[in-house]
Every structure is written in C-alpha cells, then in structure tokens.
C-alpha positions as CSV (number, residue, x, y, z in Angstrom):
1,X,-22.6,-214.8,-26.1
2,X,-20.8,-217.8,-24.6
3,X,-17.5,-217.5,-22.7
4,X,-14.9,-216.2,-25.2
5,X,-11.4,-217.8,-25.5
6,X,-8.6,-216.6,-27.7
7,X,-6.1,-219.3,-28.7
8,X,-2.8,-218.5,-30.5
9,X,-1.1,-221.1,-32.7
10,X,-4.4,-222.9,-33.2
11,X,-3.7,-224.5,-36.6
12,X,-2.0,-227.7,-35.2
13,X,-1.0,-229.6,-32.2
14,X,-1.8,-228.4,-28.7
15,X,-3.5,-225.3,-30.0
16,X,-5.8,-227.1,-32.3
17,X,-6.7,-229.7,-29.6
18,X,-7.5,-226.9,-27.2
19,X,-9.7,-225.2,-29.8
20,X,-11.7,-228.4,-30.2
21,X,-11.9,-229.0,-26.5
22,X,-13.1,-225.5,-25.7
23,X,-15.5,-225.5,-28.6
24,X,-17.0,-228.8,-27.4
25,X,-17.5,-227.1,-24.0
26,X,-19.5,-224.3,-25.6
27,X,-16.9,-221.6,-25.7
28,X,-16.9,-219.1,-28.6
29,X,-13.4,-218.7,-30.0
30,X,-10.9,-216.4,-31.6
31,X,-8.2,-218.6,-33.2
32,X,-5.0,-217.4,-34.6
33,X,-2.1,-218.7,-36.7
34,X,0.0,-218.0,-39.8
35,X,-1.6,-220.7,-42.1
36,X,-4.7,-218.8,-43.2
37,X,-6.4,-221.6,-45.2
38,X,-5.9,-224.1,-42.4
39,X,-7.2,-221.6,-39.8
40,X,-10.3,-220.9,-41.9
41,X,-10.9,-224.6,-42.4
42,X,-10.7,-225.2,-38.6
43,X,-13.1,-222.3,-37.9
44,X,-15.7,-223.6,-40.3
45,X,-15.4,-227.1,-38.8
46,X,-15.8,-225.9,-35.2
47,X,-18.8,-223.7,-36.1
48,X,-20.5,-226.6,-37.9
49,X,-19.8,-229.2,-35.3
50,X,-20.5,-227.2,-32.1
51,X,-22.7,-224.3,-33.1
52,X,-20.4,-221.7,-31.7
53,X,-19.0,-218.4,-33.0
54,X,-15.5,-218.5,-34.3
55,X,-13.3,-215.6,-35.5
56,X,-10.1,-216.7,-37.3
57,X,-7.3,-214.1,-37.3
58,X,-4.3,-214.9,-39.5
59,X,-1.1,-213.1,-38.6
60,X,2.5,-213.6,-37.6
61,X,2.7,-213.3,-33.9
62,X,6.4,-212.1,-34.2
63,X,5.2,-208.9,-35.9
64,X,3.8,-206.4,-33.3
65,X,2.0,-204.4,-36.0
66,X,0.2,-207.4,-37.4
67,X,-0.8,-208.4,-33.9
68,X,-2.2,-205.0,-33.0
69,X,-4.0,-204.7,-36.4
70,X,-5.5,-208.1,-36.0
71,X,-6.7,-207.6,-32.4
72,X,-8.3,-204.3,-33.6
73,X,-10.6,-206.5,-35.8
74,X,-12.2,-208.1,-32.8
75,X,-15.8,-206.8,-32.5
76,X,-16.2,-204.4,-29.5
77,X,-18.9,-206.6,-27.9
78,X,-16.6,-209.7,-28.0
79,X,-15.0,-209.7,-24.5
80,X,-12.0,-212.1,-24.3
81,X,-12.2,-213.9,-20.9
82,X,-9.4,-216.5,-21.5
83,X,-6.2,-215.9,-23.4
84,X,-4.3,-219.1,-24.2
85,X,-0.8,-218.2,-25.2
86,X,0.1,-221.4,-27.1
87,X,2.1,-220.2,-30.1
88,X,5.7,-221.4,-29.9
89,X,8.3,-223.5,-31.5
90,X,11.8,-225.0,-31.2
91,X,14.2,-224.5,-34.1
92,X,17.3,-226.7,-34.2
93,X,19.1,-228.9,-31.7
94,X,22.8,-228.1,-31.5
95,X,25.5,-227.1,-29.0
96,X,25.5,-223.3,-28.3
97,X,28.7,-222.7,-30.3
98,X,27.2,-224.3,-33.4
99,X,23.7,-222.7,-33.0
100,X,22.1,-220.8,-35.8
101,X,21.4,-217.1,-35.0
102,X,18.4,-217.3,-37.3
103,X,17.0,-220.1,-35.2
104,X,17.7,-218.2,-32.0
105,X,15.9,-215.2,-33.3
106,X,12.9,-217.2,-34.5
107,X,12.5,-218.8,-31.1
108,X,13.0,-215.6,-29.1
109,X,10.7,-213.7,-31.4
110,X,7.9,-216.3,-31.3
111,X,8.1,-217.8,-27.8
112,X,8.9,-214.6,-25.8
113,X,8.2,-211.5,-27.8
114,X,5.1,-212.9,-29.6
115,X,3.6,-213.9,-26.2
116,X,4.3,-210.4,-24.9
117,X,2.8,-208.7,-28.0
118,X,-0.6,-210.5,-27.8
119,X,-0.7,-210.3,-24.1
120,X,-0.1,-206.5,-24.1
121,X,-2.9,-206.1,-26.7
122,X,-5.5,-208.2,-24.6
123,X,-4.6,-207.4,-21.0
124,X,-6.0,-203.8,-21.0
125,X,-9.3,-205.2,-22.2
126,X,-9.3,-207.7,-19.3
127,X,-8.5,-205.0,-16.8
128,X,-11.5,-203.0,-18.1
129,X,-13.7,-206.0,-17.6
130,X,-12.3,-206.6,-14.1
131,X,-11.7,-210.3,-14.9
132,X,-9.8,-212.6,-17.2
133,X,-7.5,-215.6,-17.3
134,X,-4.2,-215.9,-19.1
135,X,-2.9,-219.5,-19.6
136,X,0.7,-219.7,-21.0
137,X,1.9,-223.0,-22.6
138,X,5.4,-223.5,-21.2
139,X,7.5,-226.7,-21.3
140,X,9.5,-229.0,-19.2
141,X,12.3,-227.1,-21.0
142,X,11.3,-224.1,-18.9
143,X,12.0,-226.1,-15.7
144,X,15.2,-227.9,-16.7
145,X,17.9,-227.3,-19.3
146,X,18.9,-230.2,-21.4
147,X,22.0,-230.6,-23.7
148,X,21.7,-228.8,-27.0
149,X,18.5,-227.2,-25.9
150,X,20.2,-223.9,-24.8
151,X,18.2,-221.1,-26.5
152,X,14.9,-223.0,-26.6
153,X,15.2,-223.8,-22.9
154,X,16.0,-220.2,-22.2
155,X,12.9,-219.0,-24.1
156,X,10.7,-221.4,-22.1
157,X,12.4,-220.3,-18.8
158,X,11.4,-216.8,-19.9
159,X,7.7,-218.0,-20.3
160,X,8.0,-219.4,-16.8
161,X,9.3,-216.1,-15.4
162,X,6.8,-214.0,-17.4
163,X,3.9,-216.1,-16.0
164,X,5.0,-215.4,-12.5
165,X,5.5,-211.7,-13.2
166,X,2.1,-211.4,-14.9
167,X,0.5,-213.0,-11.9
168,X,2.0,-210.5,-9.5
169,X,1.2,-207.5,-11.7
170,X,-2.4,-208.5,-12.5
171,X,-3.3,-209.7,-9.0
172,X,-5.0,-206.3,-8.1
173,X,-7.2,-206.6,-11.2
174,X,-8.6,-210.0,-10.5
175,X,-6.9,-211.6,-13.5
176,X,-5.8,-215.2,-13.1
177,X,-2.4,-216.3,-14.7
178,X,-1.5,-220.0,-15.1
179,X,1.1,-222.1,-16.9
180,X,0.8,-225.5,-18.3
181,X,4.3,-227.1,-19.0
182,X,4.2,-230.3,-21.0
183,X,6.9,-232.9,-21.5
184,X,7.1,-234.8,-24.8
185,X,3.9,-234.3,-26.9
186,X,3.5,-235.9,-30.3
187,X,2.7,-232.9,-32.5
188,X,4.5,-231.0,-35.3
189,X,7.0,-229.8,-32.7
190,X,9.9,-232.2,-33.7
191,X,9.1,-231.8,-37.4
192,X,9.5,-228.0,-37.1
193,X,12.6,-228.4,-34.9
194,X,14.3,-230.7,-37.4
195,X,13.3,-228.5,-40.4
196,X,10.9,-231.0,-41.9
197,X,13.1,-234.1,-41.6
198,X,10.4,-236.7,-41.0
199,X,12.8,-239.6,-40.3
200,X,14.5,-237.8,-37.4
201,X,11.2,-236.3,-36.1
202,X,9.4,-239.6,-36.0
203,X,12.2,-241.2,-34.0
204,X,11.6,-238.8,-31.1
205,X,8.3,-240.5,-30.4
206,X,9.3,-244.1,-30.9
207,X,9.5,-246.8,-28.2
208,X,7.1,-245.2,-25.7
209,X,3.7,-243.5,-25.6
210,X,4.1,-239.7,-25.6
211,X,1.4,-237.2,-24.6
212,X,-1.1,-236.2,-27.3
213,X,-2.4,-232.7,-27.9
214,X,-5.7,-233.8,-26.4
215,X,-4.0,-234.7,-23.1
216,X,-2.7,-231.2,-22.7
217,X,-6.0,-229.7,-23.9
218,X,-7.8,-231.6,-21.1
219,X,-5.4,-230.1,-18.5
220,X,-5.8,-226.6,-19.9
221,X,-9.5,-226.8,-19.9
222,X,-9.6,-228.1,-16.3
223,X,-7.6,-225.1,-15.2
224,X,-9.8,-222.7,-17.2
225,X,-13.0,-224.2,-15.8
226,X,-12.3,-223.8,-12.1
227,X,-14.4,-221.4,-10.0
228,X,-13.3,-217.7,-9.9
229,X,-11.7,-218.1,-6.5
230,X,-9.4,-221.0,-7.5
231,X,-6.3,-220.8,-9.7
232,X,-3.8,-223.4,-10.7
233,X,-0.5,-221.4,-10.9
234,X,1.6,-224.0,-12.6
235,X,1.0,-227.5,-13.9
236,X,3.7,-229.8,-15.2
237,X,2.3,-232.7,-17.3
238,X,4.4,-235.5,-18.5
239,X,4.0,-238.9,-20.3
240,X,4.4,-241.7,-17.8
241,X,7.5,-242.9,-19.7
242,X,9.3,-239.5,-19.0
243,X,10.7,-238.8,-15.6
244,X,12.3,-235.4,-16.4
245,X,13.7,-233.5,-19.3
246,X,16.4,-236.0,-20.0
247,X,15.2,-239.4,-18.6
248,X,12.9,-241.4,-20.8
249,X,12.1,-245.1,-20.6
250,X,11.7,-246.7,-24.1
251,X,10.7,-250.2,-24.9
252,X,13.4,-252.4,-26.5
C-alpha cells in the first residue's frame, strides 16, 4: 500500500487541492466532508486519474459520534501516516457586540472541536505505529486579529496553540506536528462567510491576485514530503499583494 493520508474538508478549496496533489504524488487517501455526492465524485475521479486507493467518509466533523463511527470504518490494515486537519470555516463578519451566537458556535465547533475530535481518533493509531505527521491548516487570522474577525480569529489562534501543544505532547512518540497558515485564498471561504452572497464574496478577491488552493497544497505537500528527521513547525504563506492580516495592495 502507498503512503496513506487522511484529509478533512476535502470537497472544495484547499482540501480538494491537497487531495489532488497527494493523489498525483501516489498517496492513497481517506477524504472526508459533509457533501457526500461531491465526496464520492472526487474519490472516483482520483482513483481513475491516479490509480490510487481512496476511501470517502461522509460525516459532520462537529459531531464526535459521527467522527468516531466513521473512523471505525477504516480498514485495520490502512495505517494513516499523515492527518491533514483542513476542515474549517468563517461565519459572519461583524463587531463582537453584533455577532451571531449561532455563527460563533459553528466556528468553534468546526475549527476547534472538530479538529480535536478527528485528531483524538487518529493519534492513538499513530502512537501504535511509532510514527505519523499531523498538519493543521491555520490562518493569518491565527497570527493577527483583525477588525470584526473576533471569534474566527480566536478559533484560528486556538489552532495555532493546539499545534504547539500537540507537538510537545507527541514528541516522545516520533510524531511530527506542523501548521500551514495561509493569507487570502480564493476558495468558497468568503462565500460561506457571507452566507452565499456572491456579490460580496467576489469583491474580496478583486484587484489583486490571491492565493489559490493549489498554492497552499504545494506548501502542504512540501512539508509532508521532507525526510523523517526534518519538520517544518509553522509556515505562513501569503499572496504577494498581502503584507499582513489587514494590509492589502489592490490595483486601481
């Protein structure tokens, strides 16, 4: 069997780009997401194009029971060597006093608790193997807080802290832990944040060249492909037009 990588949130954006990049590099895959038909379609495409094994697991990462039941479906001889914690989202963009509690809970449940649920399910298997690599997709929002980003930024700061904590706790077990923190990436991110408002979402990426999912996937794969004695702890990747969380140069 090829090296096995599990990717959460694989049905679009960075997750889908990573699935394609790893598949092209001869990794077998476990891909997860909530949109079952899209997940199965991607699985068939990757198997056909790259001749690899792909196991699609459709579940809501916010539901610990669903996570555990889905992980239990992984064949016993499939040893996950790389866990890519990609599933995440932003919901809303408003001052803290006007924020939606429903949005807050969705972000906390997905970005923090979901990451913890899947990690807790996979880490013991990595410890048994005596090796593994966890790569968490963070954000520039986990490095700097920007106006109206409050809870989303807090959730990504949590990913930053959890990455560091995991690295300390898993050090004796030979398990690598890395973070890739992107700036502006043109994906479904803004469409989800603005609740499907295409007009507002498209404006986020106008006037400059944002990162694409493939750019982030290239960085993730680079980290995953390094020798066993080398680890990239943290990688901040930005479009050239973006200097930090709030400074962006747009063409007139």
